[in-house]
Backbone as CSV, one residue per row, in Angstrom:
resi,resn,N_x,N_y,N_z,CA_x,CA_y,CA_z,C_x,C_y,C_z
1,UNK,81.352,-3.648,-18.644,82.186,-2.821,-17.807,81.291,-2.164,-16.766
2,UNK,81.724,-2.201,-15.536,80.955,-1.589,-14.464,81.341,-0.121,-14.332
3,UNK,80.558,0.621,-13.561,80.833,2.048,-13.368,82.177,2.281,-12.693
4,UNK,82.660,1.304,-11.927,83.935,1.467,-11.235,85.129,1.188,-12.130
5,UNK,84.862,0.765,-13.374,85.966,0.504,-14.282,86.359,-0.952,-14.358
6,UNK,85.640,-1.814,-13.639,85.948,-3.241,-13.709,85.268,-3.836,-14.927
7,UNK,85.970,-4.745,-15.577,85.389,-5.482,-16.685,85.197,-6.902,-16.207
8,UNK,83.955,-7.358,-16.258,83.677,-8.708,-15.808,83.835,-9.652,-16.981
9,UNK,84.641,-10.662,-16.797,84.908,-11.641,-17.834,84.750,-13.022,-17.228
10,UNK,83.614,-13.669,-17.499,83.355,-14.966,-16.888,83.289,-14.817,-15.393
11,UNK,84.055,-15.649,-14.694,84.053,-15.582,-13.238,85.122,-14.638,-12.697
12,UNK,86.022,-14.180,-13.580,87.073,-13.283,-13.094,86.713,-11.836,-13.393
13,UNK,87.286,-10.921,-12.643,87.069,-9.491,-12.853,88.409,-8.848,-13.165
14,UNK,88.430,-8.049,-14.204,89.643,-7.353,-14.594,89.513,-5.903,-14.182
15,UNK,90.541,-5.349,-13.603,90.517,-3.949,-13.197,91.158,-3.108,-14.286
16,UNK,90.432,-2.119,-14.782,90.957,-1.222,-15.799,91.889,-0.226,-15.137
17,UNK,93.083,-0.132,-15.635,94.069,0.798,-15.112,94.619,1.606,-16.284
18,UNK,94.044,2.801,-16.558,94.468,3.551,-17.731,95.950,3.885,-17.755
19,UNK,96.531,4.221,-16.624,97.950,4.575,-16.608,98.799,3.388,-17.034
20,UNK,98.489,2.214,-16.516,99.246,1.019,-16.863,99.037,0.657,-18.326
21,UNK,97.801,0.726,-18.785,97.505,0.373,-20.166,98.188,1.320,-21.138
22,UNK,98.120,2.623,-20.879,98.737,3.580,-21.788,100.256,3.490,-21.752
23,UNK,100.816,3.139,-20.610,102.260,2.999,-20.513,102.737,1.854,-21.397
24,UNK,101.956,0.762,-21.455,102.332,-0.392,-22.262,102.302,-0.087,-23.751
25,UNK,101.390,0.773,-24.163,101.213,1.047,-25.579,102.353,1.904,-26.097
26,UNK,102.960,1.461,-27.149,104.104,2.172,-27.709,103.812,2.732,-29.094
27,UNK,102.541,2.701,-29.518,102.234,3.154,-30.870,102.638,4.603,-31.079
28,UNK,102.307,5.475,-30.158,102.656,6.889,-30.343,104.171,7.042,-30.441
29,UNK,104.898,6.389,-29.568,106.356,6.478,-29.626,106.886,5.894,-30.935
30,UNK,106.274,4.805,-31.420,106.719,4.192,-32.667,106.401,5.105,-33.853
31,UNK,105.215,5.684,-33.868,104.824,6.569,-34.965,105.681,7.832,-34.965
32,UNK,105.891,8.410,-33.802,106.656,9.643,-33.679,108.152,9.366,-33.771
33,UNK,108.584,8.232,-33.267,109.994,7.898,-33.281,110.739,8.403,-32.057
34,UNK,110.006,8.948,-31.089,110.601,9.468,-29.858,109.623,9.230,-28.719
35,UNK,110.032,9.573,-27.506,109.091,9.457,-26.396,108.099,10.618,-26.449
36,UNK,107.063,10.539,-25.637,105.952,11.493,-25.708,106.335,12.916,-25.316
37,UNK,107.451,13.075,-24.619,107.870,14.413,-24.201,108.225,15.273,-25.417
38,UNK,108.691,14.638,-26.480,109.148,15.378,-27.660,108.111,15.422,-28.783
39,UNK,106.861,15.117,-28.466,105.819,15.055,-29.491,105.686,16.373,-30.246
40,UNK,105.558,17.481,-29.546,105.336,18.780,-30.199,106.437,19.092,-31.207
41,UNK,107.676,18.923,-30.809,108.797,19.199,-31.707,108.746,18.296,-32.930
42,UNK,108.476,17.027,-32.707,108.416,16.071,-33.814,107.300,16.407,-34.792
43,UNK,106.149,16.814,-34.268,105.027,17.164,-35.142,105.346,18.416,-35.959
44,UNK,105.974,19.393,-35.342,106.317,20.626,-36.058,107.380,20.396,-37.131
45,UNK,108.299,19.475,-36.870,109.333,19.154,-37.855,108.788,18.267,-38.969
46,UNK,107.699,17.588,-38.696,107.113,16.659,-39.664,107.599,15.246,-39.398
47,UNK,106.645,14.335,-39.292,106.990,12.939,-39.055,107.567,12.308,-40.311
48,UNK,108.331,11.258,-40.116,108.792,10.464,-41.248,107.579,9.861,-41.941
49,UNK,107.640,9.753,-43.248,106.533,9.165,-44.003,106.294,7.712,-43.576
50,UNK,107.283,7.088,-42.954,107.133,5.709,-42.462,106.066,5.613,-41.370
51,UNK,105.744,6.735,-40.752,104.705,6.744,-39.716,103.364,6.297,-40.286
52,UNK,103.146,6.551,-41.569,101.886,6.140,-42.196,101.763,4.624,-42.194
53,UNK,102.830,3.932,-42.558,102.803,2.463,-42.554,102.578,1.934,-41.145
54,UNK,103.181,2.573,-40.152,102.992,2.147,-38.761,101.535,2.287,-38.336
55,UNK,100.918,3.411,-38.681,99.533,3.626,-38.252,98.590,2.718,-39.030
56,UNK,98.865,2.492,-40.315,98.036,1.565,-41.098,98.078,0.167,-40.491
57,UNK,99.272,-0.269,-40.125,99.425,-1.604,-39.532,98.698,-1.688,-38.193
58,UNK,98.884,-0.701,-37.346,98.250,-0.712,-36.022,96.733,-0.708,-36.138
59,UNK,96.205,0.113,-37.048,94.755,0.224,-37.197,94.159,-0.909,-38.022
60,UNK,95.008,-1.677,-38.689,94.516,-2.765,-39.530,93.797,-2.253,-40.765
61,UNK,94.316,-1.172,-41.345,93.681,-0.580,-42.525,94.651,-0.588,-43.698
62,UNK,94.097,-0.489,-44.899,94.941,-0.392,-46.083,95.191,1.079,-46.422
63,UNK,96.032,1.283,-47.430,96.394,2.647,-47.802,95.186,3.453,-48.280
64,UNK,94.277,2.808,-49.001,93.078,3.500,-49.489,92.266,4.059,-48.318
65,UNK,92.109,3.253,-47.267,91.367,3.700,-46.085,92.109,4.827,-45.381
66,UNK,93.437,4.702,-45.287,94.210,5.778,-44.668,94.013,7.086,-45.428
67,UNK,94.081,7.016,-46.756,93.898,8.229,-47.560,92.523,8.837,-47.320
68,UNK,91.506,7.991,-47.194,90.150,8.473,-46.939,90.055,9.192,-45.593
69,UNK,90.541,8.550,-44.529,90.379,9.141,-43.198,91.302,10.330,-42.959
70,UNK,92.435,10.354,-43.655,93.376,11.462,-43.457,93.085,12.642,-44.379
71,UNK,92.314,12.394,-45.436,92.044,13.457,-46.398,93.210,13.724,-47.335
72,UNK,94.180,12.826,-47.360,95.356,12.990,-48.209,95.089,12.331,-49.569
73,UNK,95.561,12.949,-50.634,95.402,12.358,-51.966,96.582,11.428,-52.267
74,UNK,96.400,10.565,-53.275,97.491,9.678,-53.698,98.693,10.487,-54.170
75,UNK,98.416,11.558,-54.901,99.503,12.397,-55.417,100.298,13.025,-54.270
76,UNK,99.595,13.497,-53.260,100.277,14.085,-52.100,101.109,13.029,-51.392
77,UNK,100.551,11.833,-51.227,101.301,10.757,-50.581,102.569,10.445,-51.372
78,UNK,102.480,10.410,-52.691,103.668,10.164,-53.527,104.727,11.237,-53.305
79,UNK,104.289,12.485,-53.269,105.246,13.581,-53.028,105.887,13.458,-51.649
80,UNK,105.098,13.084,-50.651,105.644,12.944,-49.296,106.645,11.790,-49.230
81,UNK,106.354,10.712,-49.959,107.293,9.580,-49.976,108.626,10.002,-50.582
82,UNK,108.574,10.822,-51.630,109.808,11.332,-52.239,110.563,12.227,-51.264
83,UNK,109.843,13.082,-50.570,110.469,14.012,-49.621,110.901,13.313,-48.335
84,UNK,110.176,12.240,-47.966,110.517,11.500,-46.754,109.844,12.005,-45.484
85,UNK,109.170,13.152,-45.578,108.541,13.745,-44.396,107.131,14.225,-44.700
86,UNK,106.313,14.212,-43.632,104.964,14.768,-43.699,105.013,16.226,-43.261
87,UNK,104.007,16.990,-43.613,103.898,18.369,-43.126,103.453,18.328,-41.662
88,UNK,103.582,19.437,-40.943,103.085,19.462,-39.563,101.594,19.110,-39.456
89,UNK,100.762,19.608,-40.373,99.330,19.281,-40.325,99.082,17.795,-40.566
90,UNK,99.762,17.232,-41.545,99.614,15.795,-41.819,100.127,14.972,-40.644
91,UNK,101.223,15.419,-40.056,101.780,14.732,-38.888,100.790,14.742,-37.733
92,UNK,100.119,15.870,-37.543,99.125,15.974,-36.468,97.964,15.016,-36.686
93,UNK,97.557,14.828,-37.935,96.479,13.875,-38.225,96.914,12.452,-37.911
94,UNK,98.129,12.094,-38.314,98.635,10.753,-38.008,98.697,10.568,-36.497
95,UNK,99.189,11.583,-35.798,99.256,11.521,-34.338,97.867,11.362,-33.731
96,UNK,96.878,12.083,-34.261,95.498,11.994,-33.762,95.008,10.546,-33.824
97,UNK,95.249,9.872,-34.939,94.790,8.491,-35.069,95.569,7.551,-34.147
98,UNK,96.860,7.807,-33.961,97.647,6.996,-33.026,97.140,7.180,-31.601
99,UNK,96.813,8.413,-31.253,96.306,8.712,-29.913,94.951,8.039,-29.680
100,UNK,94.056,8.115,-30.658,92.751,7.450,-30.526,92.928,5.948,-30.388
101,UNK,93.832,5.393,-31.194,94.084,3.956,-31.106,94.554,3.584,-29.700
102,UNK,95.474,4.354,-29.159,95.970,4.066,-27.808,94.849,4.135,-26.771
103,UNK,93.962,5.119,-26.885,92.839,5.234,-25.942,91.898,4.036,-26.046
104,UNK,91.586,3.646,-27.274,90.680,2.510,-27.469,91.343,1.216,-27.020
105,UNK,92.621,1.063,-27.317,93.332,-0.150,-26.891,93.336,-0.254,-25.366
106,UNK,93.532,0.855,-24.682,93.481,0.848,-23.214,92.087,0.477,-22.736
107,UNK,91.060,1.024,-23.394,89.679,0.709,-23.027,89.393,-0.779,-23.223
108,UNK,90.032,-1.379,-24.216,89.829,-2.793,-24.528,90.859,-3.688,-23.837
109,UNK,91.468,-3.157,-22.791,92.427,-3.910,-21.976,93.562,-4.491,-22.811
110,UNK,94.125,-3.657,-23.664,95.288,-3.973,-24.501,95.030,-5.023,-25.572
111,UNK,93.785,-5.232,-25.948,93.448,-6.191,-27.004,93.425,-5.455,-28.347
112,UNK,94.468,-5.686,-29.156,94.592,-5.000,-30.445,93.408,-5.266,-31.362
113,UNK,92.993,-6.515,-31.454,91.901,-6.873,-32.358,90.593,-6.181,-31.966
114,UNK,90.291,-6.174,-30.678,89.069,-5.500,-30.223,89.150,-3.994,-30.457
115,UNK,90.331,-3.425,-30.280,90.503,-1.988,-30.524,90.258,-1.664,-31.996
116,UNK,90.848,-2.465,-32.884,90.641,-2.251,-34.323,89.172,-2.394,-34.688
117,UNK,88.536,-3.444,-34.161,87.115,-3.673,-34.456,86.265,-2.491,-34.001
118,UNK,86.524,-1.990,-32.796,85.730,-0.873,-32.273,85.883,0.358,-33.162
119,UNK,87.106,0.648,-33.573,87.360,1.824,-34.398,86.754,1.717,-35.793
120,UNK,86.506,0.471,-36.250,85.999,0.269,-37.607,84.534,-0.162,-37.649
121,UNK,83.852,-0.103,-36.509,82.437,-0.473,-36.446,81.579,0.788,-36.498
122,UNK,80.614,0.840,-37.431,79.739,2.016,-37.513,79.056,2.304,-36.174
123,UNK,78.991,3.581,-35.831,78.440,4.024,-34.550,77.245,4.941,-34.805
124,UNK,76.062,4.569,-34.286,74.874,5.419,-34.478,75.073,6.862,-34.011
125,UNK,75.830,7.059,-32.931,76.068,8.422,-32.439,76.837,9.285,-33.437
126,UNK,77.522,8.635,-34.361,78.293,9.353,-35.376,77.609,9.281,-36.741
127,UNK,76.295,9.143,-36.725,75.542,9.103,-37.974,75.827,7.876,-38.814
128,UNK,76.193,6.776,-38.154,76.489,5.539,-38.867,77.915,5.440,-39.382
129,UNK,78.720,6.454,-39.124,80.128,6.407,-39.519,80.929,5.675,-38.445
130,UNK,82.070,5.133,-38.841,82.945,4.493,-37.867,83.671,5.581,-37.075
131,UNK,84.176,5.250,-35.883,84.963,6.239,-35.144,86.151,6.772,-35.958
132,UNK,86.790,5.906,-36.754,87.900,6.378,-37.589,87.434,7.402,-38.616
133,UNK,86.316,7.135,-39.260,85.786,8.083,-40.246,85.381,9.393,-39.578
134,UNK,84.776,9.292,-38.418,84.294,10.481,-37.724,85.446,11.343,-37.213
135,UNK,86.574,10.710,-36.937,87.726,11.419,-36.370,88.556,12.142,-37.430
136,UNK,88.027,12.313,-38.618,88.757,13.003,-39.691,89.043,14.461,-39.357
137,UNK,88.206,15.064,-38.520,88.416,16.462,-38.114,88.752,16.499,-36.626
138,UNK,89.269,17.612,-36.182,89.572,17.769,-34.752,88.298,17.656,-33.926
139,UNK,87.199,18.267,-34.415,85.919,18.167,-33.718,85.490,16.707,-33.598
140,UNK,85.552,15.975,-34.702,85.153,14.569,-34.692,86.019,13.738,-33.760
141,UNK,87.325,13.999,-33.773,88.235,13.263,-32.887,87.888,13.514,-31.425
142,UNK,87.557,14.767,-31.093,87.165,15.085,-29.704,85.867,14.374,-29.331
143,UNK,84.937,14.267,-30.277,83.690,13.542,-30.024,83.960,12.058,-29.776
144,UNK,84.871,11.478,-30.544,85.233,10.070,-30.346,85.895,9.908,-28.980
145,UNK,86.812,10.808,-28.634,87.451,10.760,-27.314,86.418,10.882,-26.202
146,UNK,85.438,11.755,-26.389,84.373,11.930,-25.399,83.589,10.631,-25.217
147,UNK,83.253,9.971,-26.320,82.533,8.697,-26.227,83.373,7.651,-25.499
148,UNK,84.654,7.592,-25.806,85.546,6.648,-25.124,85.535,6.923,-23.621
149,UNK,85.631,8.187,-23.241,85.599,8.552,-21.821,84.299,8.150,-21.157
150,UNK,83.175,8.373,-21.856,81.876,7.995,-21.282,81.770,6.484,-21.114
151,UNK,82.255,5.740,-22.081,82.215,4.277,-21.972,83.088,3.823,-20.811
152,UNK,84.296,4.367,-20.717,85.220,3.960,-19.652,84.679,4.283,-18.269
153,UNK,83.881,5.347,-18.172,83.355,5.758,-16.870,81.912,5.342,-16.653
154,UNK,81.379,4.553,-17.579,80.029,4.021,-17.407,78.920,5.029,-17.603
155,UNK,79.172,6.093,-18.369,78.157,7.107,-18.653,77.742,6.931,-20.105
156,UNK,76.554,6.391,-20.328,76.161,6.037,-21.683,75.155,6.981,-22.308
157,UNK,74.782,8.070,-21.655,73.790,8.977,-22.252,74.453,10.080,-23.033
């Protein structure tokens, strides 16, 4: 990727357009069940427990990995499945991972497989943890977002 945002692929050059890429991605809307304008209300009311399956599928992870990165226990997940809804805090964590996925997918020019690989590849800047593991906290998620921004803008230091 060049500093101008172009990705050179063989003899052709692809222009990165974040607005277009993010518009195409529907993961946040699918996880939340509404458009992005209603995100805050949906998070406060608690997302449907089905959002977990959506995020697991998008990220290409199993339930064990989801429990690890979300900090949720099996017992808590069972209770949430019975209730049908996540708490606002749990909903915010699911949203955080959906948002990171959308950012990485845009960076990878809408390539789902490359986005999943990037999120699951250990990163030296994160002490050898994957971006998904590092994003377990709000601080870690902001650090991952910062790295994504630096990569997209060609700032690697």
